[in-house]
C-alpha positions as CSV (number, residue, x, y, z in Angstrom):
1,M,-7.4,43.4,7.4
2,T,-11.1,42.7,7.7
3,A,-11.6,43.1,4.0
4,F,-8.6,40.9,3.3
5,L,-10.0,38.1,5.5
6,A,-13.4,38.5,3.9
7,S,-11.9,38.1,0.5
8,L,-10.1,34.9,1.6
9,R,-13.3,33.6,3.1
10,D,-15.5,34.0,0.2
11,G,-12.9,33.7,-2.6
12,R,-13.9,37.0,-4.3
13,F,-10.2,37.5,-5.3
14,L,-10.4,34.5,-7.7
15,T,-12.0,36.2,-10.6
16,R,-12.1,34.9,-14.2
17,Q,-9.8,37.7,-15.3
18,R,-7.2,36.9,-12.7
19,L,-7.4,33.2,-13.5
20,T,-6.8,34.0,-17.2
21,I,-3.9,36.4,-16.5
22,Y,-2.1,34.3,-13.9
23,S,-2.5,31.1,-16.0
24,A,-1.2,32.8,-19.2
25,F,1.7,34.3,-17.2
26,L,2.7,30.9,-15.8
27,L,2.4,29.2,-19.2
28,T,4.6,31.9,-20.7
29,G,7.1,31.4,-17.9
30,F,7.1,27.6,-18.4
31,A,7.8,28.0,-22.1
32,A,10.6,30.6,-21.5
33,A,12.2,28.3,-18.9
34,I,12.1,25.2,-21.2
35,L,13.5,27.2,-24.1
36,W,16.3,28.5,-21.9
37,I,17.1,25.0,-20.7
38,I,17.3,23.9,-24.4
39,A,19.3,26.9,-25.5
40,T,21.9,26.5,-22.7
41,A,22.2,22.8,-23.2
42,H,25.5,21.1,-24.2
43,G,24.6,18.0,-26.3
44,L,22.2,15.9,-24.2
45,S,23.0,17.7,-20.9
46,D,21.7,21.0,-19.5
47,Y,23.6,23.9,-18.2
48,A,24.3,22.2,-14.9
49,G,25.5,19.0,-16.5
50,R,22.3,17.0,-15.9
51,P,20.7,15.0,-18.7
52,L,17.9,16.9,-20.4
53,G,14.7,15.7,-18.8
54,T,16.8,14.4,-15.8
55,D,14.6,11.5,-14.6
56,F,13.7,10.5,-18.2
57,S,17.3,9.5,-18.6
58,S,16.8,6.5,-16.4
59,F,13.6,5.5,-18.3
60,H,15.5,5.6,-21.7
61,T,18.6,3.9,-20.4
62,A,16.7,1.1,-18.6
63,G,14.6,0.6,-21.8
64,R,17.8,0.3,-23.9
65,L,19.3,-2.2,-21.4
66,A,16.1,-4.3,-21.6
67,L,16.2,-4.2,-25.4
68,E,19.8,-5.5,-25.3
69,G,18.8,-8.3,-23.0
70,R,20.6,-6.9,-20.0
71,N,19.3,-6.3,-16.5
72,P,17.9,-2.7,-16.2
73,F,17.7,-3.2,-12.4
74,D,21.5,-3.8,-12.1
75,Q,22.4,-0.5,-10.4
76,A,26.0,-0.6,-11.5
77,A,25.2,-1.5,-15.1
78,L,22.5,1.2,-15.3
79,Y,24.9,3.9,-14.0
80,R,27.6,2.9,-16.5
81,A,25.1,3.1,-19.3
82,E,23.9,6.5,-18.1
83,Q,27.5,7.8,-18.0
84,A,28.2,6.4,-21.4
85,A,25.2,8.2,-22.8
86,F,25.5,11.5,-20.9
87,G,29.1,11.8,-19.8
88,N,31.2,10.6,-16.9
89,A,30.2,13.5,-14.7
90,T,26.5,12.4,-14.8
91,R,25.0,11.6,-11.5
92,Y,23.1,8.4,-11.0
93,Y,19.4,8.3,-11.8
94,S,17.8,5.2,-10.4
95,F,15.1,3.1,-12.1
96,S,12.8,1.4,-9.6
97,Y,9.6,1.0,-11.6
98,P,8.1,-2.5,-12.1
99,P,8.8,-4.3,-15.4
100,I,5.4,-3.1,-16.6
101,F,7.0,0.3,-17.2
102,L,9.7,-1.3,-19.2
103,L,7.2,-1.8,-22.0
104,P,6.9,1.9,-22.9
105,A,10.5,2.5,-21.8
106,A,11.8,-0.1,-24.3
107,A,9.6,1.3,-27.1
108,L,11.0,4.8,-26.4
109,A,14.5,3.5,-26.2
110,M,14.3,2.5,-29.9
111,L,14.4,6.3,-30.7
112,P,17.3,8.7,-30.2
113,Y,17.2,10.3,-26.7
114,A,16.0,13.8,-27.6
115,T,13.3,12.5,-29.9
116,A,12.1,10.0,-27.3
117,L,12.0,12.7,-24.6
118,A,10.0,15.1,-26.8
119,L,7.6,12.4,-27.9
120,W,7.1,11.1,-24.3
121,L,6.3,14.6,-23.0
122,A,4.1,15.5,-25.9
123,L,2.0,12.4,-25.8
124,T,1.6,12.2,-22.0
125,F,0.8,15.9,-21.7
126,G,-1.7,15.7,-24.5
127,F,-3.3,12.7,-22.8
128,Y,-3.5,14.6,-19.5
129,L,-5.3,17.6,-21.1
130,A,-7.6,15.3,-23.0
131,A,-8.5,13.4,-19.8
132,M,-9.1,16.6,-17.9
133,A,-11.4,17.8,-20.7
134,V,-13.4,14.5,-20.4
135,L,-13.5,14.9,-16.6
136,R,-14.9,18.5,-17.0
137,T,-17.5,17.4,-19.5
138,R,-18.7,14.6,-17.2
139,F,-18.9,16.5,-13.9
140,D,-18.9,20.2,-14.5
141,T,-22.1,22.1,-15.0
142,A,-20.4,25.2,-16.4
143,S,-21.2,26.2,-20.0
144,D,-19.0,25.2,-23.0
145,T,-17.7,28.8,-23.1
146,E,-15.8,28.0,-19.9
147,K,-13.9,25.1,-21.5
148,P,-11.0,27.2,-22.9
149,L,-10.4,28.7,-19.5
150,F,-10.5,25.3,-17.8
151,L,-7.9,23.9,-20.2
152,L,-5.8,27.0,-19.7
153,V,-5.8,26.6,-16.0
154,A,-5.1,22.8,-16.3
155,A,-2.2,23.5,-18.6
156,A,-0.8,26.2,-16.4
157,F,-1.0,24.0,-13.2
158,P,2.5,24.4,-11.8
159,G,2.9,20.6,-11.5
160,V,3.1,20.7,-15.3
161,F,6.5,22.5,-15.3
162,V,7.9,20.2,-12.6
163,N,7.0,17.2,-14.9
164,L,8.3,18.8,-18.1
165,S,11.6,19.7,-16.5
166,H,12.0,16.2,-15.0
167,G,10.7,14.2,-18.0
168,Q,8.6,12.5,-15.4
169,N,5.4,10.4,-15.7
170,G,3.0,12.6,-13.7
171,F,1.0,13.5,-16.8
172,L,0.3,9.8,-17.4
173,A,-0.7,9.2,-13.8
174,A,-3.0,12.2,-13.6
175,G,-4.5,11.4,-16.9
176,L,-5.3,7.8,-16.1
177,M,-6.8,8.8,-12.7
178,A,-8.9,11.6,-14.3
179,M,-10.1,9.4,-17.1
180,G,-10.9,6.5,-14.8
181,L,-13.0,8.7,-12.6
182,A,-14.8,10.3,-15.6
183,L,-15.7,6.9,-17.1
184,L,-16.6,5.2,-13.8
185,D,-20.4,5.5,-14.0
186,R,-21.0,5.2,-17.7
187,R,-18.2,2.9,-18.8
188,P,-17.0,0.9,-15.8
189,L,-14.9,-1.5,-17.8
190,A,-13.0,1.3,-19.5
191,A,-12.6,3.0,-16.1
192,G,-11.1,-0.2,-14.7
193,L,-8.7,-0.4,-17.6
194,C,-7.4,3.1,-16.7
195,F,-7.1,2.3,-13.0
196,G,-5.3,-0.9,-13.9
197,L,-2.8,0.9,-16.1
198,L,-1.7,2.9,-13.0
199,A,0.1,-0.3,-11.9
200,F,3.1,1.2,-13.7
201,K,3.5,3.2,-10.5
202,P,2.1,0.8,-7.9
203,Q,2.1,3.3,-4.9
204,L,-0.4,5.5,-6.8
205,G,-2.9,2.6,-7.1
206,L,-3.0,1.5,-3.5
207,L,-6.3,3.1,-2.6
208,I,-8.2,2.2,-5.8
209,P,-9.2,-1.4,-4.9
210,F,-10.4,-0.3,-1.5
211,A,-12.6,2.5,-3.0
212,L,-14.0,0.4,-5.8
213,G,-14.6,-2.6,-3.5
214,V,-16.6,-0.8,-0.7
215,D,-18.6,1.1,-3.4
216,G,-19.6,-2.2,-5.1
217,R,-18.1,-1.2,-8.4
218,W,-17.1,-4.8,-9.2
219,K,-17.0,-4.4,-13.0
220,S,-14.3,-1.7,-12.7
221,F,-12.6,-3.7,-9.9
222,T,-12.4,-6.8,-12.1
223,A,-11.3,-4.9,-15.2
224,A,-8.5,-3.2,-13.2
225,A,-7.3,-6.5,-11.8
226,A,-7.4,-8.2,-15.2
227,T,-5.5,-5.2,-16.7
228,V,-2.8,-5.6,-14.1
229,A,-2.6,-9.4,-14.7
230,V,-2.2,-8.9,-18.4
231,L,0.5,-6.3,-17.9
232,V,2.4,-8.5,-15.6
233,L,2.1,-11.5,-18.0
234,T,3.2,-9.3,-20.9
235,S,6.2,-8.0,-19.0
236,V,7.2,-11.5,-18.1
237,M,7.0,-12.7,-21.7
238,A,9.0,-9.7,-22.9
239,F,11.6,-9.5,-20.2
240,G,11.5,-12.7,-18.2
241,I,10.6,-13.5,-14.7
242,E,14.1,-12.4,-13.6
243,S,13.0,-8.8,-14.3
244,W,10.6,-9.0,-11.4
245,R,13.2,-10.3,-9.1
246,G,15.4,-7.4,-10.2
247,F,12.6,-5.0,-9.5
248,L,12.2,-6.3,-5.9
249,D,15.9,-5.8,-5.3
250,A,15.7,-2.3,-6.8
251,M,12.8,-1.5,-4.4
252,T,15.0,-2.5,-1.5
253,F,17.8,-0.3,-2.8
254,S,15.4,2.7,-3.3
255,R,14.0,2.4,0.2
256,Q,17.4,2.3,1.8
257,A,19.0,5.0,-0.4
258,V,16.0,7.3,-0.9
259,L,13.9,7.0,2.1
260,D,16.3,5.9,4.8
261,H,19.3,8.0,3.8
262,D,17.7,11.0,2.1
263,G,18.9,10.1,-1.4
264,V,16.8,12.7,-3.3
265,G,16.3,15.2,-0.5
266,Y,13.3,15.1,1.8
267,A,12.4,18.7,0.7
268,K,11.6,17.3,-2.8
269,M,9.1,14.8,-1.3
270,I,5.5,15.3,-0.2
271,S,4.8,12.4,2.1
272,V,4.1,12.4,5.9
273,F,7.2,10.3,6.3
274,A,9.4,13.0,4.7
275,A,7.7,15.6,6.8
276,A,8.7,13.7,9.9
277,R,12.2,13.2,8.7
278,L,12.6,17.0,8.1
279,W,12.0,17.4,11.8
280,H,14.8,14.8,12.4
281,A,12.4,12.1,13.6
282,P,14.1,8.7,13.9
283,L,13.4,6.3,11.1
284,A,11.1,4.0,13.2
285,L,9.0,7.0,14.3
286,A,8.8,8.4,10.8
287,Y,7.7,5.1,9.4
288,G,5.2,4.7,12.3
289,V,3.7,8.2,11.6
290,Q,3.5,7.3,7.9
291,A,1.7,4.0,8.7
292,I,-0.8,5.8,10.9
293,A,-1.5,8.3,8.1
294,A,-1.8,5.6,5.5
295,V,-4.3,3.5,7.5
296,T,-6.3,6.6,8.4
297,A,-6.4,7.7,4.8
298,I,-7.5,4.2,3.6
299,L,-10.3,3.9,6.3
300,W,-11.4,7.5,5.6
301,V,-11.6,7.0,1.8
302,M,-13.4,3.7,2.3
303,R,-16.0,5.3,4.5
304,L,-16.6,8.1,2.1
305,W,-16.9,5.8,-0.9
306,R,-19.3,3.6,0.9
307,S,-21.5,6.6,1.7
308,S,-24.0,8.4,-0.6
309,A,-21.6,11.3,-1.0
310,D,-21.3,13.1,-4.4
311,I,-19.0,11.2,-6.8
312,R,-17.0,14.5,-7.2
313,L,-16.1,14.5,-3.6
314,K,-15.3,10.7,-3.7
315,G,-13.1,11.2,-6.7
316,A,-11.2,14.1,-5.2
317,A,-10.7,12.2,-1.9
318,L,-9.3,9.3,-3.8
319,C,-6.7,11.5,-5.5
320,L,-5.8,13.2,-2.3
321,G,-5.7,10.1,-0.2
322,T,-3.4,8.4,-2.8
323,L,-0.8,11.1,-2.1
324,L,-0.9,10.3,1.7
325,V,-0.8,6.5,1.8
326,T,2.7,6.2,0.4
327,P,6.0,7.3,1.9
328,F,7.6,7.5,-1.5
329,A,6.0,10.5,-3.3
330,L,7.8,13.5,-4.8
331,D,6.6,16.9,-5.9
332,Y,6.0,15.7,-9.5
333,D,3.4,13.3,-8.1
334,L,1.4,16.4,-7.2
335,M,0.0,16.2,-10.7
336,L,-2.8,14.1,-9.0
337,L,-4.0,17.4,-7.5
338,A,-5.1,18.5,-10.9
339,P,-8.1,16.1,-11.2
340,A,-8.8,16.5,-7.4
341,L,-9.1,20.3,-7.7
342,A,-11.2,20.1,-10.9
343,L,-13.7,17.8,-9.2
344,I,-13.9,20.0,-6.0
345,A,-14.3,23.1,-8.2
346,A,-17.1,21.4,-10.2
347,Y,-18.9,20.4,-6.9
348,G,-18.5,23.9,-5.6
349,R,-20.0,25.5,-8.7
350,K,-23.0,23.2,-8.3
351,Q,-23.5,23.2,-4.5
352,G,-21.7,26.3,-3.4
353,F,-18.2,26.8,-1.9
354,A,-17.6,26.4,1.8
355,P,-15.9,29.3,3.6
356,F,-12.2,29.6,2.7
357,A,-12.6,26.8,0.1
358,L,-11.5,28.8,-2.9
359,S,-8.5,30.0,-0.9
360,L,-7.5,26.5,0.0
361,L,-8.0,25.3,-3.6
362,T,-5.7,28.2,-4.8
363,L,-3.1,27.2,-2.3
364,L,-3.2,23.6,-3.5
365,W,-3.0,24.7,-7.1
366,A,0.2,26.6,-6.3
367,M,1.6,23.8,-4.2
368,P,4.1,22.4,-6.8
369,L,5.8,25.8,-6.7
370,L,5.7,26.2,-3.0
371,S,6.4,22.8,-1.3
372,R,10.0,22.3,-2.3
373,P,11.3,25.9,-1.8
374,I,9.6,26.2,1.6
375,A,11.0,22.8,2.8
376,T,14.4,23.7,1.6
377,V,14.7,26.7,3.9
378,T,12.5,25.5,6.7
379,P,11.7,22.1,8.3
380,I,8.0,22.6,7.1
381,L,6.7,20.3,4.4
382,L,3.6,22.2,3.3
383,A,2.1,19.6,0.9
384,P,0.8,16.9,3.3
385,L,-0.6,19.6,5.6
386,A,-2.5,21.3,2.8
387,I,-3.7,17.9,1.5
388,L,-5.0,17.0,4.9
389,A,-6.8,20.3,5.2
390,L,-8.5,19.8,1.9
391,L,-9.5,16.2,2.9
392,H,-11.0,17.6,6.1
393,M,-13.0,20.1,4.1
394,I,-14.3,17.3,1.8
395,G,-15.3,15.3,4.9
396,R,-17.3,18.2,6.3
397,R,-19.1,18.8,2.9
398,A,-19.8,15.1,2.5
399,T,-21.3,14.9,6.0
400,A,-23.3,18.0,5.5
C-alpha cells in the first residue's frame, strides 16, 4: 500500500511506454467501435434505431430547414423533418444553437447526410489535432521527438470517441480554445478571432471576456467582439432577424425540457447543477448552487489572469472554469479538458509536478469514460469534483 501511494504521489506509474500502449489501445478500440456502429447500421440509423452521429442529425436537419426558408427553431417542424429523414421511430433531437451555427449547418446540409457527417467529423477532428500541435509547439519545452506521442495521446483522449459517436462539435470548441491560447501572446488579433468564433456555443465563451479584460489583452478582446458582431450580422442577413427570436424561444424550451425536467439525463451532464439534481435537490437550490459555482469560477479566473501567474496555468484555468460556469454542459464538452491538460503537463515538465498532480491529470484524462457510467449507477457526478480539484491545484501552484 505504501508503494502504491508513493507511485500515485510522484506519478512514477505514468511512463512513456504506458502512455503509448494505453493510447494505442484506446485508439484501436475507438476505431473498432466506430466500424461496428457502421457495420450494424440500417440505412442512416444505427443498431438501436438512432441516427448515425445522433446529435449531428439535428445540425443537418436544422441546416436543411434553413436552406428551405423554414424555421429551424420550430420544434414540431424540426421533429417532423427528422422523422422524415431517419424514420418515424426516431426520437427528437433538439437544435438550440444560435443562428451563427446555422452557417456551417446549412453548408453541410447541401450534402447527403452520410457525406456531411463524415466531412464534419474529419474537418473538426483534424482542426483539433492541428490546434493541439500548435499549442504544444508554443508552450511545451519537450523535444520534437515527443511530438508523435503528444499527438497520439491527444487523439486517444476519451472525449474524442464521445464526440465521434455523437457527431458533436467538441472538436471545434477545443480546437478554437487551444488555438486562441496558443496565439494569444504573439498574434492577439488571430487569438481574438478564435475566441470570437466560440460564440457558436455561447456558454463556452462566458469566461473569455473576463479573462482578457482583467489581463489587459484589449486587442484580442476587441477582435473577439468584432468577430461575434460580424457573425451575428451575417446570420441575420442569411436567415433573418426572426431566426434570433426563434433561438431565444428554443433556449427557453431547452432550459425547461433539458435542465428542469431531465430531458437528456443528468448523468450525461457535467455541471454543478446536474450534480445537485442527481442528489434530488429542488430546482431553486440546484440553480442557486450553480450560480455560486459560476460566480466563484469567474472571480477566481479573473484573479488568476490579473496576476503574474504563468500563462500555461491561466489558460488551463480558463478551460476548466468554462466547464463550471454553465449549468448546460454535457460529457462531450469535456473536450475542453484536452488543452487544459496539455498546458498543465507543459508547465509541470518545466517547473516540476506537484504531489499527486500526475494522478489527477490521469483521472481527468479518463473522465469522459468515467463520468457518465459512474453517475448512472450512483448519485455521484465525478466530473465537476475532479475539475474543482484540478483548479485548486492550479491555484496552489500559481500562488507558490
